[in-house]
NUVO-595077 format. One record per residue: x negated, y negated, z of N, C-alpha, C, O, CB in turn; residue number from 0. Coordinates in steps of 0.2 Angstrom, whole numbers, plus 5000, padded with zeros to 4 digits. Glycine has a CB too. Layout:
+------+------+------+------+------+------+------+------+------+------+------+------+------+------+------+-----+
|  n.u |  n.v |  n.w | ca.u | ca.v | ca.w |  c.u |  c.v |  c.w |  o.u |  o.v |  o.w | cb.u | cb.v | cb.w |   i |
+------+------+------+------+------+------+------+------+------+------+------+------+------+------+------+-----+
|    X |    Y |    Z |    X |    Y |    Z |    X |    Y |    Z |    X |    Y |    Z |    X |    Y |    Z | NUM |
...
+------+------+------+------+------+------+------+------+------+------+------+------+------+------+------+-----+
# end
This chain:
+------+------+------+------+------+------+------+------+------+------+------+------+------+------+------+-----+
|  n.u |  n.v |  n.w | ca.u | ca.v | ca.w |  c.u |  c.v |  c.w |  o.u |  o.v |  o.w | cb.u | cb.v | cb.w |   i |
+------+------+------+------+------+------+------+------+------+------+------+------+------+------+------+-----+
| 4600 | 4520 | 5459 | 4600 | 4520 | 5466 | 4598 | 4513 | 5470 | 4596 | 4508 | 5466 | 4594 | 4525 | 5467 |   0 |
| 4600 | 4512 | 5476 | 4599 | 4506 | 5478 | 4593 | 4505 | 5484 | 4591 | 4510 | 5487 | 4605 | 4504 | 5479 |   1 |
| 4592 | 4499 | 5485 | 4586 | 4499 | 5491 | 4588 | 4502 | 5497 | 4584 | 4505 | 5501 | 4583 | 4492 | 5493 |   2 |
| 4595 | 4502 | 5499 | 4598 | 4505 | 5504 | 4596 | 4512 | 5504 | 4595 | 4515 | 5509 | 4605 | 4503 | 5504 |   3 |
| 4597 | 4515 | 5499 | 4596 | 4522 | 5499 | 4590 | 4525 | 5499 | 4589 | 4530 | 5502 | 4599 | 4525 | 5493 |   4 |
| 4585 | 4521 | 5497 | 4578 | 4523 | 5498 | 4577 | 4521 | 5505 | 4573 | 4525 | 5508 | 4574 | 4520 | 5493 |   5 |
| 4578 | 4515 | 5507 | 4577 | 4514 | 5515 | 4579 | 4520 | 5519 | 4576 | 4523 | 5524 | 4582 | 4508 | 5518 |   6 |
| 4585 | 4522 | 5518 | 4588 | 4527 | 5522 | 4585 | 4534 | 5522 | 4585 | 4537 | 5527 | 4594 | 4527 | 5520 |   7 |
| 4583 | 4535 | 5516 | 4579 | 4541 | 5515 | 4571 | 4541 | 5518 | 4569 | 4546 | 5520 | 4578 | 4542 | 5508 |   8 |
| 4569 | 4536 | 5518 | 4562 | 4535 | 5521 | 4564 | 4535 | 5529 | 4560 | 4538 | 5533 | 4559 | 4526 | 5517 |   9 |
| 4569 | 4532 | 5532 | 4571 | 4532 | 5539 | 4571 | 4539 | 5541 | 4567 | 4540 | 5546 | 4577 | 4528 | 5539 |  10 |
| 4575 | 4542 | 5538 | 4576 | 4549 | 5539 | 4570 | 4554 | 5539 | 4567 | 4556 | 5544 | 4581 | 4552 | 5535 |  11 |
| 4568 | 4554 | 5534 | 4563 | 4559 | 5532 | 4556 | 4558 | 5535 | 4553 | 4562 | 5537 | 4563 | 4560 | 5525 |  12 |
| 4554 | 4551 | 5535 | 4547 | 4549 | 5539 | 4548 | 4549 | 5547 | 4543 | 4550 | 5551 | 4545 | 4541 | 5536 |  13 |
| 4554 | 4548 | 5549 | 4557 | 4547 | 5556 | 4554 | 4541 | 5559 | 4551 | 4540 | 5565 | 4554 | 4554 | 5559 |  14 |
| 4555 | 4536 | 5554 | 4554 | 4529 | 5556 | 4558 | 4527 | 5561 | 4564 | 4527 | 5560 | 4554 | 4523 | 5550 |  15 |
| 4556 | 4524 | 5567 | 4559 | 4522 | 5573 | 4559 | 4515 | 5574 | 4564 | 4512 | 5578 | 4555 | 4524 | 5578 |  16 |
| 4555 | 4511 | 5572 | 4555 | 4504 | 5572 | 4558 | 4499 | 5567 | 4561 | 4502 | 5562 | 4550 | 4501 | 5572 |  17 |
| 4559 | 4493 | 5568 | 4563 | 4489 | 5564 | 4562 | 4491 | 5555 | 4557 | 4491 | 5552 | 4562 | 4480 | 5565 |  18 |
| 4568 | 4492 | 5553 | 4568 | 4493 | 5545 | 4573 | 4490 | 5543 | 4578 | 4489 | 5546 | 4569 | 4499 | 5543 |  19 |
| 4572 | 4487 | 5537 | 4577 | 4482 | 5533 | 4576 | 4482 | 5525 | 4571 | 4484 | 5522 | 4577 | 4475 | 5536 |  20 |
| 4581 | 4480 | 5522 | 4580 | 4478 | 5515 | 4581 | 4471 | 5513 | 4586 | 4468 | 5515 | 4586 | 4482 | 5511 |  21 |
| 4577 | 4469 | 5509 | 4577 | 4461 | 5507 | 4574 | 4456 | 5511 | 4573 | 4451 | 5509 | 4584 | 4459 | 5506 |  22 |
| 4574 | 4457 | 5518 | 4571 | 4452 | 5522 | 4568 | 4455 | 5527 | 4572 | 4459 | 5531 | 4576 | 4448 | 5524 |  23 |
| 4561 | 4454 | 5530 | 4558 | 4457 | 5535 | 4560 | 4453 | 5541 | 4560 | 4447 | 5542 | 4551 | 4458 | 5534 |  24 |
| 4561 | 4458 | 5546 | 4561 | 4454 | 5554 | 4555 | 4452 | 5556 | 4551 | 4456 | 5559 | 4564 | 4459 | 5560 |  25 |
| 4553 | 4445 | 5555 | 4546 | 4442 | 5557 | 4545 | 4442 | 5564 | 4540 | 4441 | 5566 | 4546 | 4435 | 5554 |  26 |
| 4551 | 4443 | 5568 | 4550 | 4444 | 5576 | 4548 | 4450 | 5579 | 4546 | 4450 | 5585 | 4557 | 4443 | 5579 |  27 |
| 4547 | 4455 | 5574 | 4545 | 4461 | 5577 | 4538 | 4462 | 5575 | 4536 | 4459 | 5570 | 4549 | 4467 | 5575 |  28 |
| 4534 | 4465 | 5579 | 4528 | 4467 | 5578 | 4527 | 4473 | 5574 | 4522 | 4473 | 5570 | 4525 | 4467 | 5585 |  29 |
| 4532 | 4478 | 5574 | 4532 | 4484 | 5570 | 4538 | 4484 | 5565 | 4544 | 4485 | 5568 | 4532 | 4492 | 5575 |  30 |
| 4537 | 4483 | 5559 | 4543 | 4482 | 5555 | 4541 | 4483 | 5548 | 4535 | 4482 | 5546 | 4546 | 4475 | 5556 |  31 |
| 4546 | 4486 | 5544 | 4545 | 4488 | 5537 | 4552 | 4486 | 5533 | 4557 | 4486 | 5536 | 4544 | 4496 | 5535 |  32 |
| 4550 | 4484 | 5528 | 4555 | 4482 | 5523 | 4555 | 4484 | 5516 | 4549 | 4483 | 5513 | 4555 | 4475 | 5524 |  33 |
| 4560 | 4486 | 5513 | 4561 | 4488 | 5505 | 4563 | 4481 | 5502 | 4568 | 4477 | 5505 | 4566 | 4495 | 5504 |  34 |
| 4560 | 4479 | 5496 | 4562 | 4475 | 5492 | 4561 | 4477 | 5485 | 4558 | 4482 | 5483 | 4559 | 4468 | 5493 |  35 |
| 4566 | 4474 | 5481 | 4566 | 4475 | 5474 | 4559 | 4472 | 5471 | 4557 | 4466 | 5473 | 4573 | 4472 | 5470 |  36 |
| 4556 | 4475 | 5468 | 4549 | 4473 | 5466 | 4549 | 4466 | 5462 | 4554 | 4465 | 5459 | 4546 | 4478 | 5460 |  37 |
| 4544 | 4461 | 5463 | 4543 | 4456 | 5458 | 4539 | 4457 | 5452 | 4538 | 4452 | 5448 | 4542 | 4451 | 5461 |  38 |
| 4536 | 4463 | 5452 | 4531 | 4465 | 5446 | 4536 | 4465 | 5440 | 4533 | 4463 | 5434 | 4527 | 4472 | 5447 |  39 |
| 4542 | 4468 | 5440 | 4546 | 4469 | 5435 | 4543 | 4474 | 5431 | 4537 | 4475 | 5432 | 4548 | 4464 | 5430 |  40 |
| 4546 | 4477 | 5426 | 4544 | 4482 | 5421 | 4547 | 4479 | 5414 | 4551 | 4476 | 5413 | 4547 | 4489 | 5422 |  41 |
| 4542 | 4482 | 5410 | 4545 | 4479 | 5403 | 4549 | 4484 | 5400 | 4548 | 4490 | 5400 | 4539 | 4477 | 5397 |  42 |
| 4554 | 4481 | 5396 | 4559 | 4485 | 5393 | 4556 | 4491 | 5390 | 4552 | 4489 | 5386 | 4564 | 4481 | 5389 |  43 |
| 4558 | 4497 | 5390 | 4556 | 4503 | 5387 | 4563 | 4506 | 5383 | 4567 | 4510 | 5386 | 4553 | 4509 | 5391 |  44 |
| 4563 | 4504 | 5377 | 4568 | 4507 | 5373 | 4568 | 4514 | 5373 | 4563 | 4517 | 5375 | 4568 | 4504 | 5366 |  45 |
| 4574 | 4518 | 5371 | 4574 | 4525 | 5369 | 4577 | 4526 | 5362 | 4582 | 4524 | 5360 | 4578 | 4529 | 5375 |  46 |
| 4574 | 4530 | 5359 | 4577 | 4532 | 5353 | 4584 | 4536 | 5353 | 4585 | 4541 | 5356 | 4573 | 4535 | 5348 |  47 |
| 4588 | 4532 | 5350 | 4596 | 4535 | 5350 | 4599 | 4531 | 5357 | 4605 | 4533 | 5359 | 4596 | 4544 | 5352 |  48 |
| 4596 | 4527 | 5359 | 4600 | 4523 | 5365 | 4599 | 4525 | 5372 | 4596 | 4531 | 5373 | 4608 | 4522 | 5364 |  49 |
| 4602 | 4522 | 5376 | 4601 | 4524 | 5383 | 4604 | 4531 | 5386 | 4601 | 4534 | 5391 | 4603 | 4518 | 5388 |  50 |
| 4610 | 4532 | 5382 | 4613 | 4539 | 5383 | 4606 | 4545 | 5382 | 4607 | 4551 | 5385 | 4620 | 4539 | 5377 |  51 |
| 4601 | 4544 | 5378 | 4597 | 4549 | 5378 | 4591 | 4547 | 5382 | 4585 | 4551 | 5382 | 4595 | 4550 | 5370 |  52 |
| 4591 | 4543 | 5386 | 4586 | 4542 | 5390 | 4587 | 4547 | 5397 | 4592 | 4548 | 5399 | 4585 | 4535 | 5392 |  53 |
| 4581 | 4550 | 5399 | 4581 | 4555 | 5405 | 4580 | 4553 | 5411 | 4583 | 4556 | 5416 | 4576 | 4559 | 5404 |  54 |
| 4576 | 4547 | 5412 | 4576 | 4543 | 5418 | 4577 | 4536 | 5419 | 4576 | 4532 | 5414 | 4571 | 4544 | 5420 |  55 |
| 4579 | 4533 | 5424 | 4579 | 4526 | 5425 | 4573 | 4524 | 5430 | 4570 | 4529 | 5433 | 4586 | 4523 | 5428 |  56 |
| 4570 | 4518 | 5429 | 4564 | 4517 | 5434 | 4567 | 4511 | 5439 | 4570 | 4506 | 5437 | 4557 | 4514 | 5430 |  57 |
| 4566 | 4512 | 5445 | 4567 | 4507 | 5450 | 4560 | 4505 | 5454 | 4557 | 4509 | 5457 | 4573 | 4510 | 5456 |  58 |
| 4557 | 4499 | 5453 | 4551 | 4496 | 5455 | 4552 | 4494 | 5462 | 4556 | 4489 | 5463 | 4549 | 4492 | 5451 |  59 |
| 4549 | 4495 | 5467 | 4550 | 4493 | 5474 | 4544 | 4491 | 5478 | 4539 | 4494 | 5476 | 4553 | 4499 | 5478 |  60 |
| 4544 | 4486 | 5482 | 4538 | 4484 | 5485 | 4540 | 4486 | 5493 | 4546 | 4484 | 5494 | 4536 | 4476 | 5484 |  61 |
| 4537 | 4489 | 5496 | 4537 | 4490 | 5504 | 4532 | 4485 | 5508 | 4526 | 4484 | 5507 | 4535 | 4497 | 5505 |  62 |
| 4535 | 4482 | 5512 | 4531 | 4477 | 5516 | 4532 | 4480 | 5523 | 4537 | 4481 | 5525 | 4533 | 4469 | 5515 |  63 |
| 4525 | 4481 | 5526 | 4524 | 4483 | 5532 | 4521 | 4479 | 5536 | 4515 | 4476 | 5535 | 4522 | 4489 | 5532 |  64 |
| 4524 | 4478 | 5542 | 4521 | 4472 | 5547 | 4519 | 4478 | 5553 | 4524 | 4481 | 5555 | 4526 | 4464 | 5550 |  65 |
| 4513 | 4478 | 5555 | 4511 | 4483 | 5560 | 4505 | 4480 | 5566 | 4499 | 4481 | 5565 | 4509 | 4490 | 5556 |  66 |
| 4507 | 4478 | 5571 | 4504 | 4476 | 5577 | 4498 | 4471 | 5574 | 4498 | 4469 | 5568 | 4500 | 4483 | 5580 |  67 |
| 4494 | 4470 | 5579 | 4489 | 4465 | 5579 | 4482 | 4468 | 5580 | 4477 | 4465 | 5581 | 4489 | 4459 | 5586 |  68 |
| 4482 | 4474 | 5578 | 4477 | 4479 | 5578 | 4476 | 4481 | 5571 | 4480 | 4485 | 5568 | 4479 | 4484 | 5582 |  69 |
| 4469 | 4480 | 5568 | 4469 | 4481 | 5560 | 4468 | 4488 | 5559 | 4470 | 4490 | 5553 | 4462 | 4476 | 5556 |  70 |
| 4465 | 4491 | 5564 | 4463 | 4498 | 5562 | 4471 | 4503 | 5563 | 4472 | 4507 | 5559 | 4457 | 4502 | 5567 |  71 |
| 4475 | 4501 | 5567 | 4481 | 4505 | 5568 | 4486 | 4502 | 5561 | 4489 | 4506 | 5558 | 4485 | 4502 | 5576 |  72 |
| 4486 | 4496 | 5560 | 4490 | 4494 | 5554 | 4488 | 4498 | 5548 | 4492 | 4500 | 5544 | 4490 | 4486 | 5553 |  73 |
| 4481 | 4498 | 5547 | 4479 | 4500 | 5541 | 4481 | 4509 | 5541 | 4483 | 4512 | 5536 | 4470 | 4499 | 5540 |  74 |
| 4479 | 4512 | 5547 | 4482 | 4519 | 5548 | 4490 | 4520 | 5546 | 4491 | 4524 | 5541 | 4481 | 4521 | 5555 |  75 |
| 4493 | 4516 | 5549 | 4501 | 4517 | 5547 | 4501 | 4515 | 5540 | 4504 | 4519 | 5536 | 4505 | 4512 | 5552 |  76 |
| 4499 | 4509 | 5536 | 4500 | 4508 | 5529 | 4498 | 4514 | 5526 | 4502 | 4517 | 5523 | 4495 | 4502 | 5525 |  77 |
| 4492 | 4519 | 5527 | 4490 | 4524 | 5523 | 4496 | 4530 | 5524 | 4498 | 4533 | 5519 | 4484 | 4526 | 5526 |  78 |
| 4498 | 4531 | 5530 | 4503 | 4535 | 5532 | 4509 | 4534 | 5528 | 4512 | 4539 | 5525 | 4504 | 4535 | 5539 |  79 |
| 4511 | 4528 | 5527 | 4518 | 4526 | 5522 | 4516 | 4528 | 5515 | 4520 | 4531 | 5512 | 4521 | 4519 | 5521 |  80 |
| 4510 | 4525 | 5513 | 4508 | 4527 | 5506 | 4508 | 4534 | 5505 | 4511 | 4536 | 5500 | 4500 | 4524 | 5504 |  81 |
| 4504 | 4538 | 5509 | 4504 | 4545 | 5508 | 4511 | 4549 | 5507 | 4513 | 4552 | 5503 | 4501 | 4548 | 5513 |  82 |
| 4515 | 4547 | 5513 | 4522 | 4549 | 5512 | 4526 | 4549 | 5505 | 4529 | 4553 | 5503 | 4525 | 4544 | 5516 |  83 |
| 4525 | 4544 | 5502 | 4528 | 4543 | 5495 | 4523 | 4545 | 5490 | 4526 | 4546 | 5484 | 4529 | 4536 | 5493 |  84 |
| 4516 | 4546 | 5490 | 4512 | 4547 | 5485 | 4514 | 4554 | 5481 | 4515 | 4559 | 5484 | 4504 | 4547 | 5488 |  85 |
| 4515 | 4553 | 5475 | 4517 | 4559 | 5471 | 4523 | 4564 | 5474 | 4523 | 4570 | 5472 | 4511 | 4563 | 5469 |  86 |
| 4527 | 4561 | 5478 | 4532 | 4564 | 5480 | 4539 | 4564 | 5475 | 4540 | 4560 | 5471 | 4534 | 4560 | 5486 |  87 |
| 4542 | 4570 | 5475 | 4547 | 4571 | 5472 | 4554 | 4573 | 5476 | 4553 | 4578 | 5480 | 4544 | 4575 | 5467 |  88 |
| 4559 | 4570 | 5476 | 4564 | 4571 | 5482 | 4571 | 4570 | 5478 | 4572 | 4567 | 5472 | 4562 | 4565 | 5488 |  89 |
| 4576 | 4572 | 5482 | 4582 | 4570 | 5480 | 4587 | 4565 | 5484 | 4588 | 4565 | 5490 | 4586 | 4576 | 5479 |  90 |
| 4591 | 4561 | 5481 | 4596 | 4557 | 5484 | 4602 | 4557 | 5480 | 4602 | 4555 | 5474 | 4594 | 4550 | 5485 |  91 |
| 4607 | 4560 | 5483 | 4614 | 4561 | 5481 | 4614 | 4565 | 5474 | 4617 | 4564 | 5469 | 4616 | 4553 | 5479 |  92 |
| 4609 | 4571 | 5475 | 4609 | 4576 | 5470 | 4605 | 4575 | 5464 | 4605 | 4579 | 5459 | 4615 | 4578 | 5468 |  93 |
| 4602 | 4569 | 5464 | 4598 | 4566 | 5459 | 4591 | 4566 | 5460 | 4589 | 4564 | 5466 | 4600 | 4559 | 5458 |  94 |
| 4587 | 4569 | 5456 | 4580 | 4570 | 5458 | 4576 | 4563 | 5456 | 4576 | 4560 | 5451 | 4576 | 4575 | 5454 |  95 |
| 4572 | 4561 | 5461 | 4568 | 4555 | 5460 | 4559 | 4557 | 5461 | 4556 | 4559 | 5466 | 4571 | 4549 | 5465 |  96 |
| 4556 | 4555 | 5456 | 4549 | 4555 | 5455 | 4546 | 4549 | 5457 | 4547 | 4543 | 5455 | 4549 | 4557 | 5448 |  97 |
| 4540 | 4550 | 5461 | 4537 | 4543 | 5463 | 4530 | 4543 | 5460 | 4526 | 4547 | 5460 | 4536 | 4543 | 5471 |  98 |
| 4529 | 4536 | 5458 | 4523 | 4534 | 5455 | 4520 | 4528 | 5458 | 4523 | 4523 | 5458 | 4524 | 4531 | 5448 |  99 |
| 4515 | 4528 | 5462 | 4511 | 4523 | 5464 | 4508 | 4518 | 5460 | 4505 | 4520 | 5455 | 4507 | 4525 | 5468 | 100 |
| 4509 | 4512 | 5461 | 4506 | 4507 | 5457 | 4499 | 4506 | 5457 | 4495 | 4505 | 5453 | 4509 | 4501 | 5458 | 101 |
| 4497 | 4506 | 5464 | 4489 | 4505 | 5465 | 4487 | 4510 | 5469 | 4491 | 4513 | 5472 | 4487 | 4498 | 5469 | 102 |
| 4480 | 4511 | 5469 | 4476 | 4517 | 5473 | 4477 | 4517 | 5480 | 4475 | 4522 | 5483 | 4469 | 4516 | 5471 | 103 |
| 4479 | 4512 | 5483 | 4481 | 4512 | 5490 | 4485 | 4507 | 5493 | 4487 | 4503 | 5488 | 4475 | 4511 | 5495 | 104 |
| 4487 | 4506 | 5498 | 4491 | 4500 | 5502 | 4487 | 4493 | 5500 | 4481 | 4493 | 5500 | 4493 | 4501 | 5511 | 105 |
| 4490 | 4488 | 5499 | 4486 | 4482 | 5498 | 4486 | 4477 | 5505 | 4491 | 4476 | 5508 | 4490 | 4478 | 5492 | 106 |
| 4481 | 4476 | 5507 | 4480 | 4472 | 5513 | 4482 | 4464 | 5512 | 4480 | 4461 | 5508 | 4472 | 4473 | 5517 | 107 |
| 4487 | 4462 | 5516 | 4489 | 4455 | 5515 | 4486 | 4451 | 5520 | 4486 | 4445 | 5519 | 4496 | 4454 | 5516 | 108 |
| 4482 | 4453 | 5525 | 4479 | 4450 | 5530 | 4484 | 4450 | 5536 | 4488 | 4454 | 5538 | 4476 | 4444 | 5527 | 109 |
| 4484 | 4444 | 5539 | 4489 | 4443 | 5545 | 4493 | 4437 | 5544 | 4492 | 4433 | 5540 | 4484 | 4442 | 5552 | 110 |
| 4499 | 4437 | 5547 | 4504 | 4432 | 5547 | 4503 | 4427 | 5551 | 4497 | 4426 | 5553 | 4510 | 4434 | 5548 | 111 |
| 4507 | 4422 | 5554 | 4505 | 4416 | 5557 | 4505 | 4418 | 5565 | 4504 | 4414 | 5569 | 4510 | 4410 | 5554 | 112 |
| 4508 | 4424 | 5566 | 4508 | 4427 | 5572 | 4502 | 4433 | 5574 | 4502 | 4436 | 5579 | 4515 | 4430 | 5573 | 113 |
| 4498 | 4433 | 5569 | 4492 | 4437 | 5568 | 4493 | 4444 | 5568 | 4489 | 4449 | 5570 | 4487 | 4437 | 5574 | 114 |
| 4499 | 4446 | 5565 | 4502 | 4453 | 5565 | 4499 | 4455 | 5557 | 4500 | 4452 | 5552 | 4511 | 4454 | 5566 | 115 |
| 4497 | 4461 | 5557 | 4493 | 4463 | 5550 | 4500 | 4465 | 5546 | 4505 | 4467 | 5548 | 4486 | 4470 | 5551 | 116 |
| 4498 | 4464 | 5540 | 4504 | 4465 | 5535 | 4500 | 4469 | 5529 | 4494 | 4468 | 5528 | 4508 | 4458 | 5533 | 117 |
| 4504 | 4474 | 5526 | 4502 | 4478 | 5520 | 4508 | 4479 | 5515 | 4513 | 4480 | 5517 | 4499 | 4486 | 5522 | 118 |
| 4506 | 4478 | 5509 | 4511 | 4479 | 5504 | 4509 | 4486 | 5501 | 4503 | 4488 | 5500 | 4511 | 4473 | 5499 | 119 |
| 4515 | 4490 | 5498 | 4515 | 4496 | 5495 | 4520 | 4496 | 5489 | 4526 | 4495 | 5490 | 4517 | 4502 | 5499 | 120 |
| 4516 | 4496 | 5483 | 4520 | 4496 | 5477 | 4521 | 4502 | 5473 | 4517 | 4506 | 5472 | 4517 | 4491 | 5472 | 121 |
| 4527 | 4503 | 5472 | 4529 | 4510 | 5468 | 4534 | 4509 | 5464 | 4538 | 4504 | 5463 | 4531 | 4515 | 5474 | 122 |
| 4535 | 4515 | 5459 | 4540 | 4514 | 5455 | 4543 | 4522 | 5455 | 4540 | 4527 | 5456 | 4538 | 4512 | 5446 | 123 |
| 4550 | 4522 | 5456 | 4554 | 4528 | 5456 | 4557 | 4529 | 5450 | 4560 | 4525 | 5447 | 4559 | 4528 | 5461 | 124 |
| 4556 | 4536 | 5448 | 4559 | 4537 | 5442 | 4564 | 4541 | 5444 | 4564 | 4547 | 5446 | 4554 | 4541 | 5437 | 125 |
| 4570 | 4538 | 5442 | 4578 | 4542 | 5445 | 4580 | 4546 | 5438 | 4580 | 4544 | 5432 | 4585 | 4534 | 5446 | 126 |
| 4581 | 4553 | 5439 | 4583 | 4556 | 5434 | 4591 | 4555 | 5433 | 4595 | 4553 | 5438 | 4582 | 4564 | 5435 | 127 |
| 4592 | 4555 | 5427 | 4600 | 4552 | 5425 | 4604 | 4558 | 5425 | 4610 | 4558 | 5424 | 4601 | 4547 | 5418 | 128 |
+------+------+------+------+------+------+------+------+------+------+------+------+------+------+------+-----+
# end
């Protein structure tokens, strides 16, 4: 699966109407969300008998949320996005996806140079093969 497929799924199912992107967030928007390939990385986990015998692939993603100059509304939206994905199972192109959150809650990144609050949500998608 690609970042775009995950972004499109989120936009449709969450009904996100503000700025949404992959790879680079629009810093000019006070309400924006962006999907990135995670920099955390995953260690390689081999499968006995090779890749053909593996039942899932893992895609690690970071979601960056920029949301207003109000800390409370930013935190509430970050929690809504987090809860949307938390323990979710869904389908993209007839492939089942299982979601595992990396942290217990969204990570507050404070404000940017325009005083807009930012949050990071780290998750792994287990893609059925």
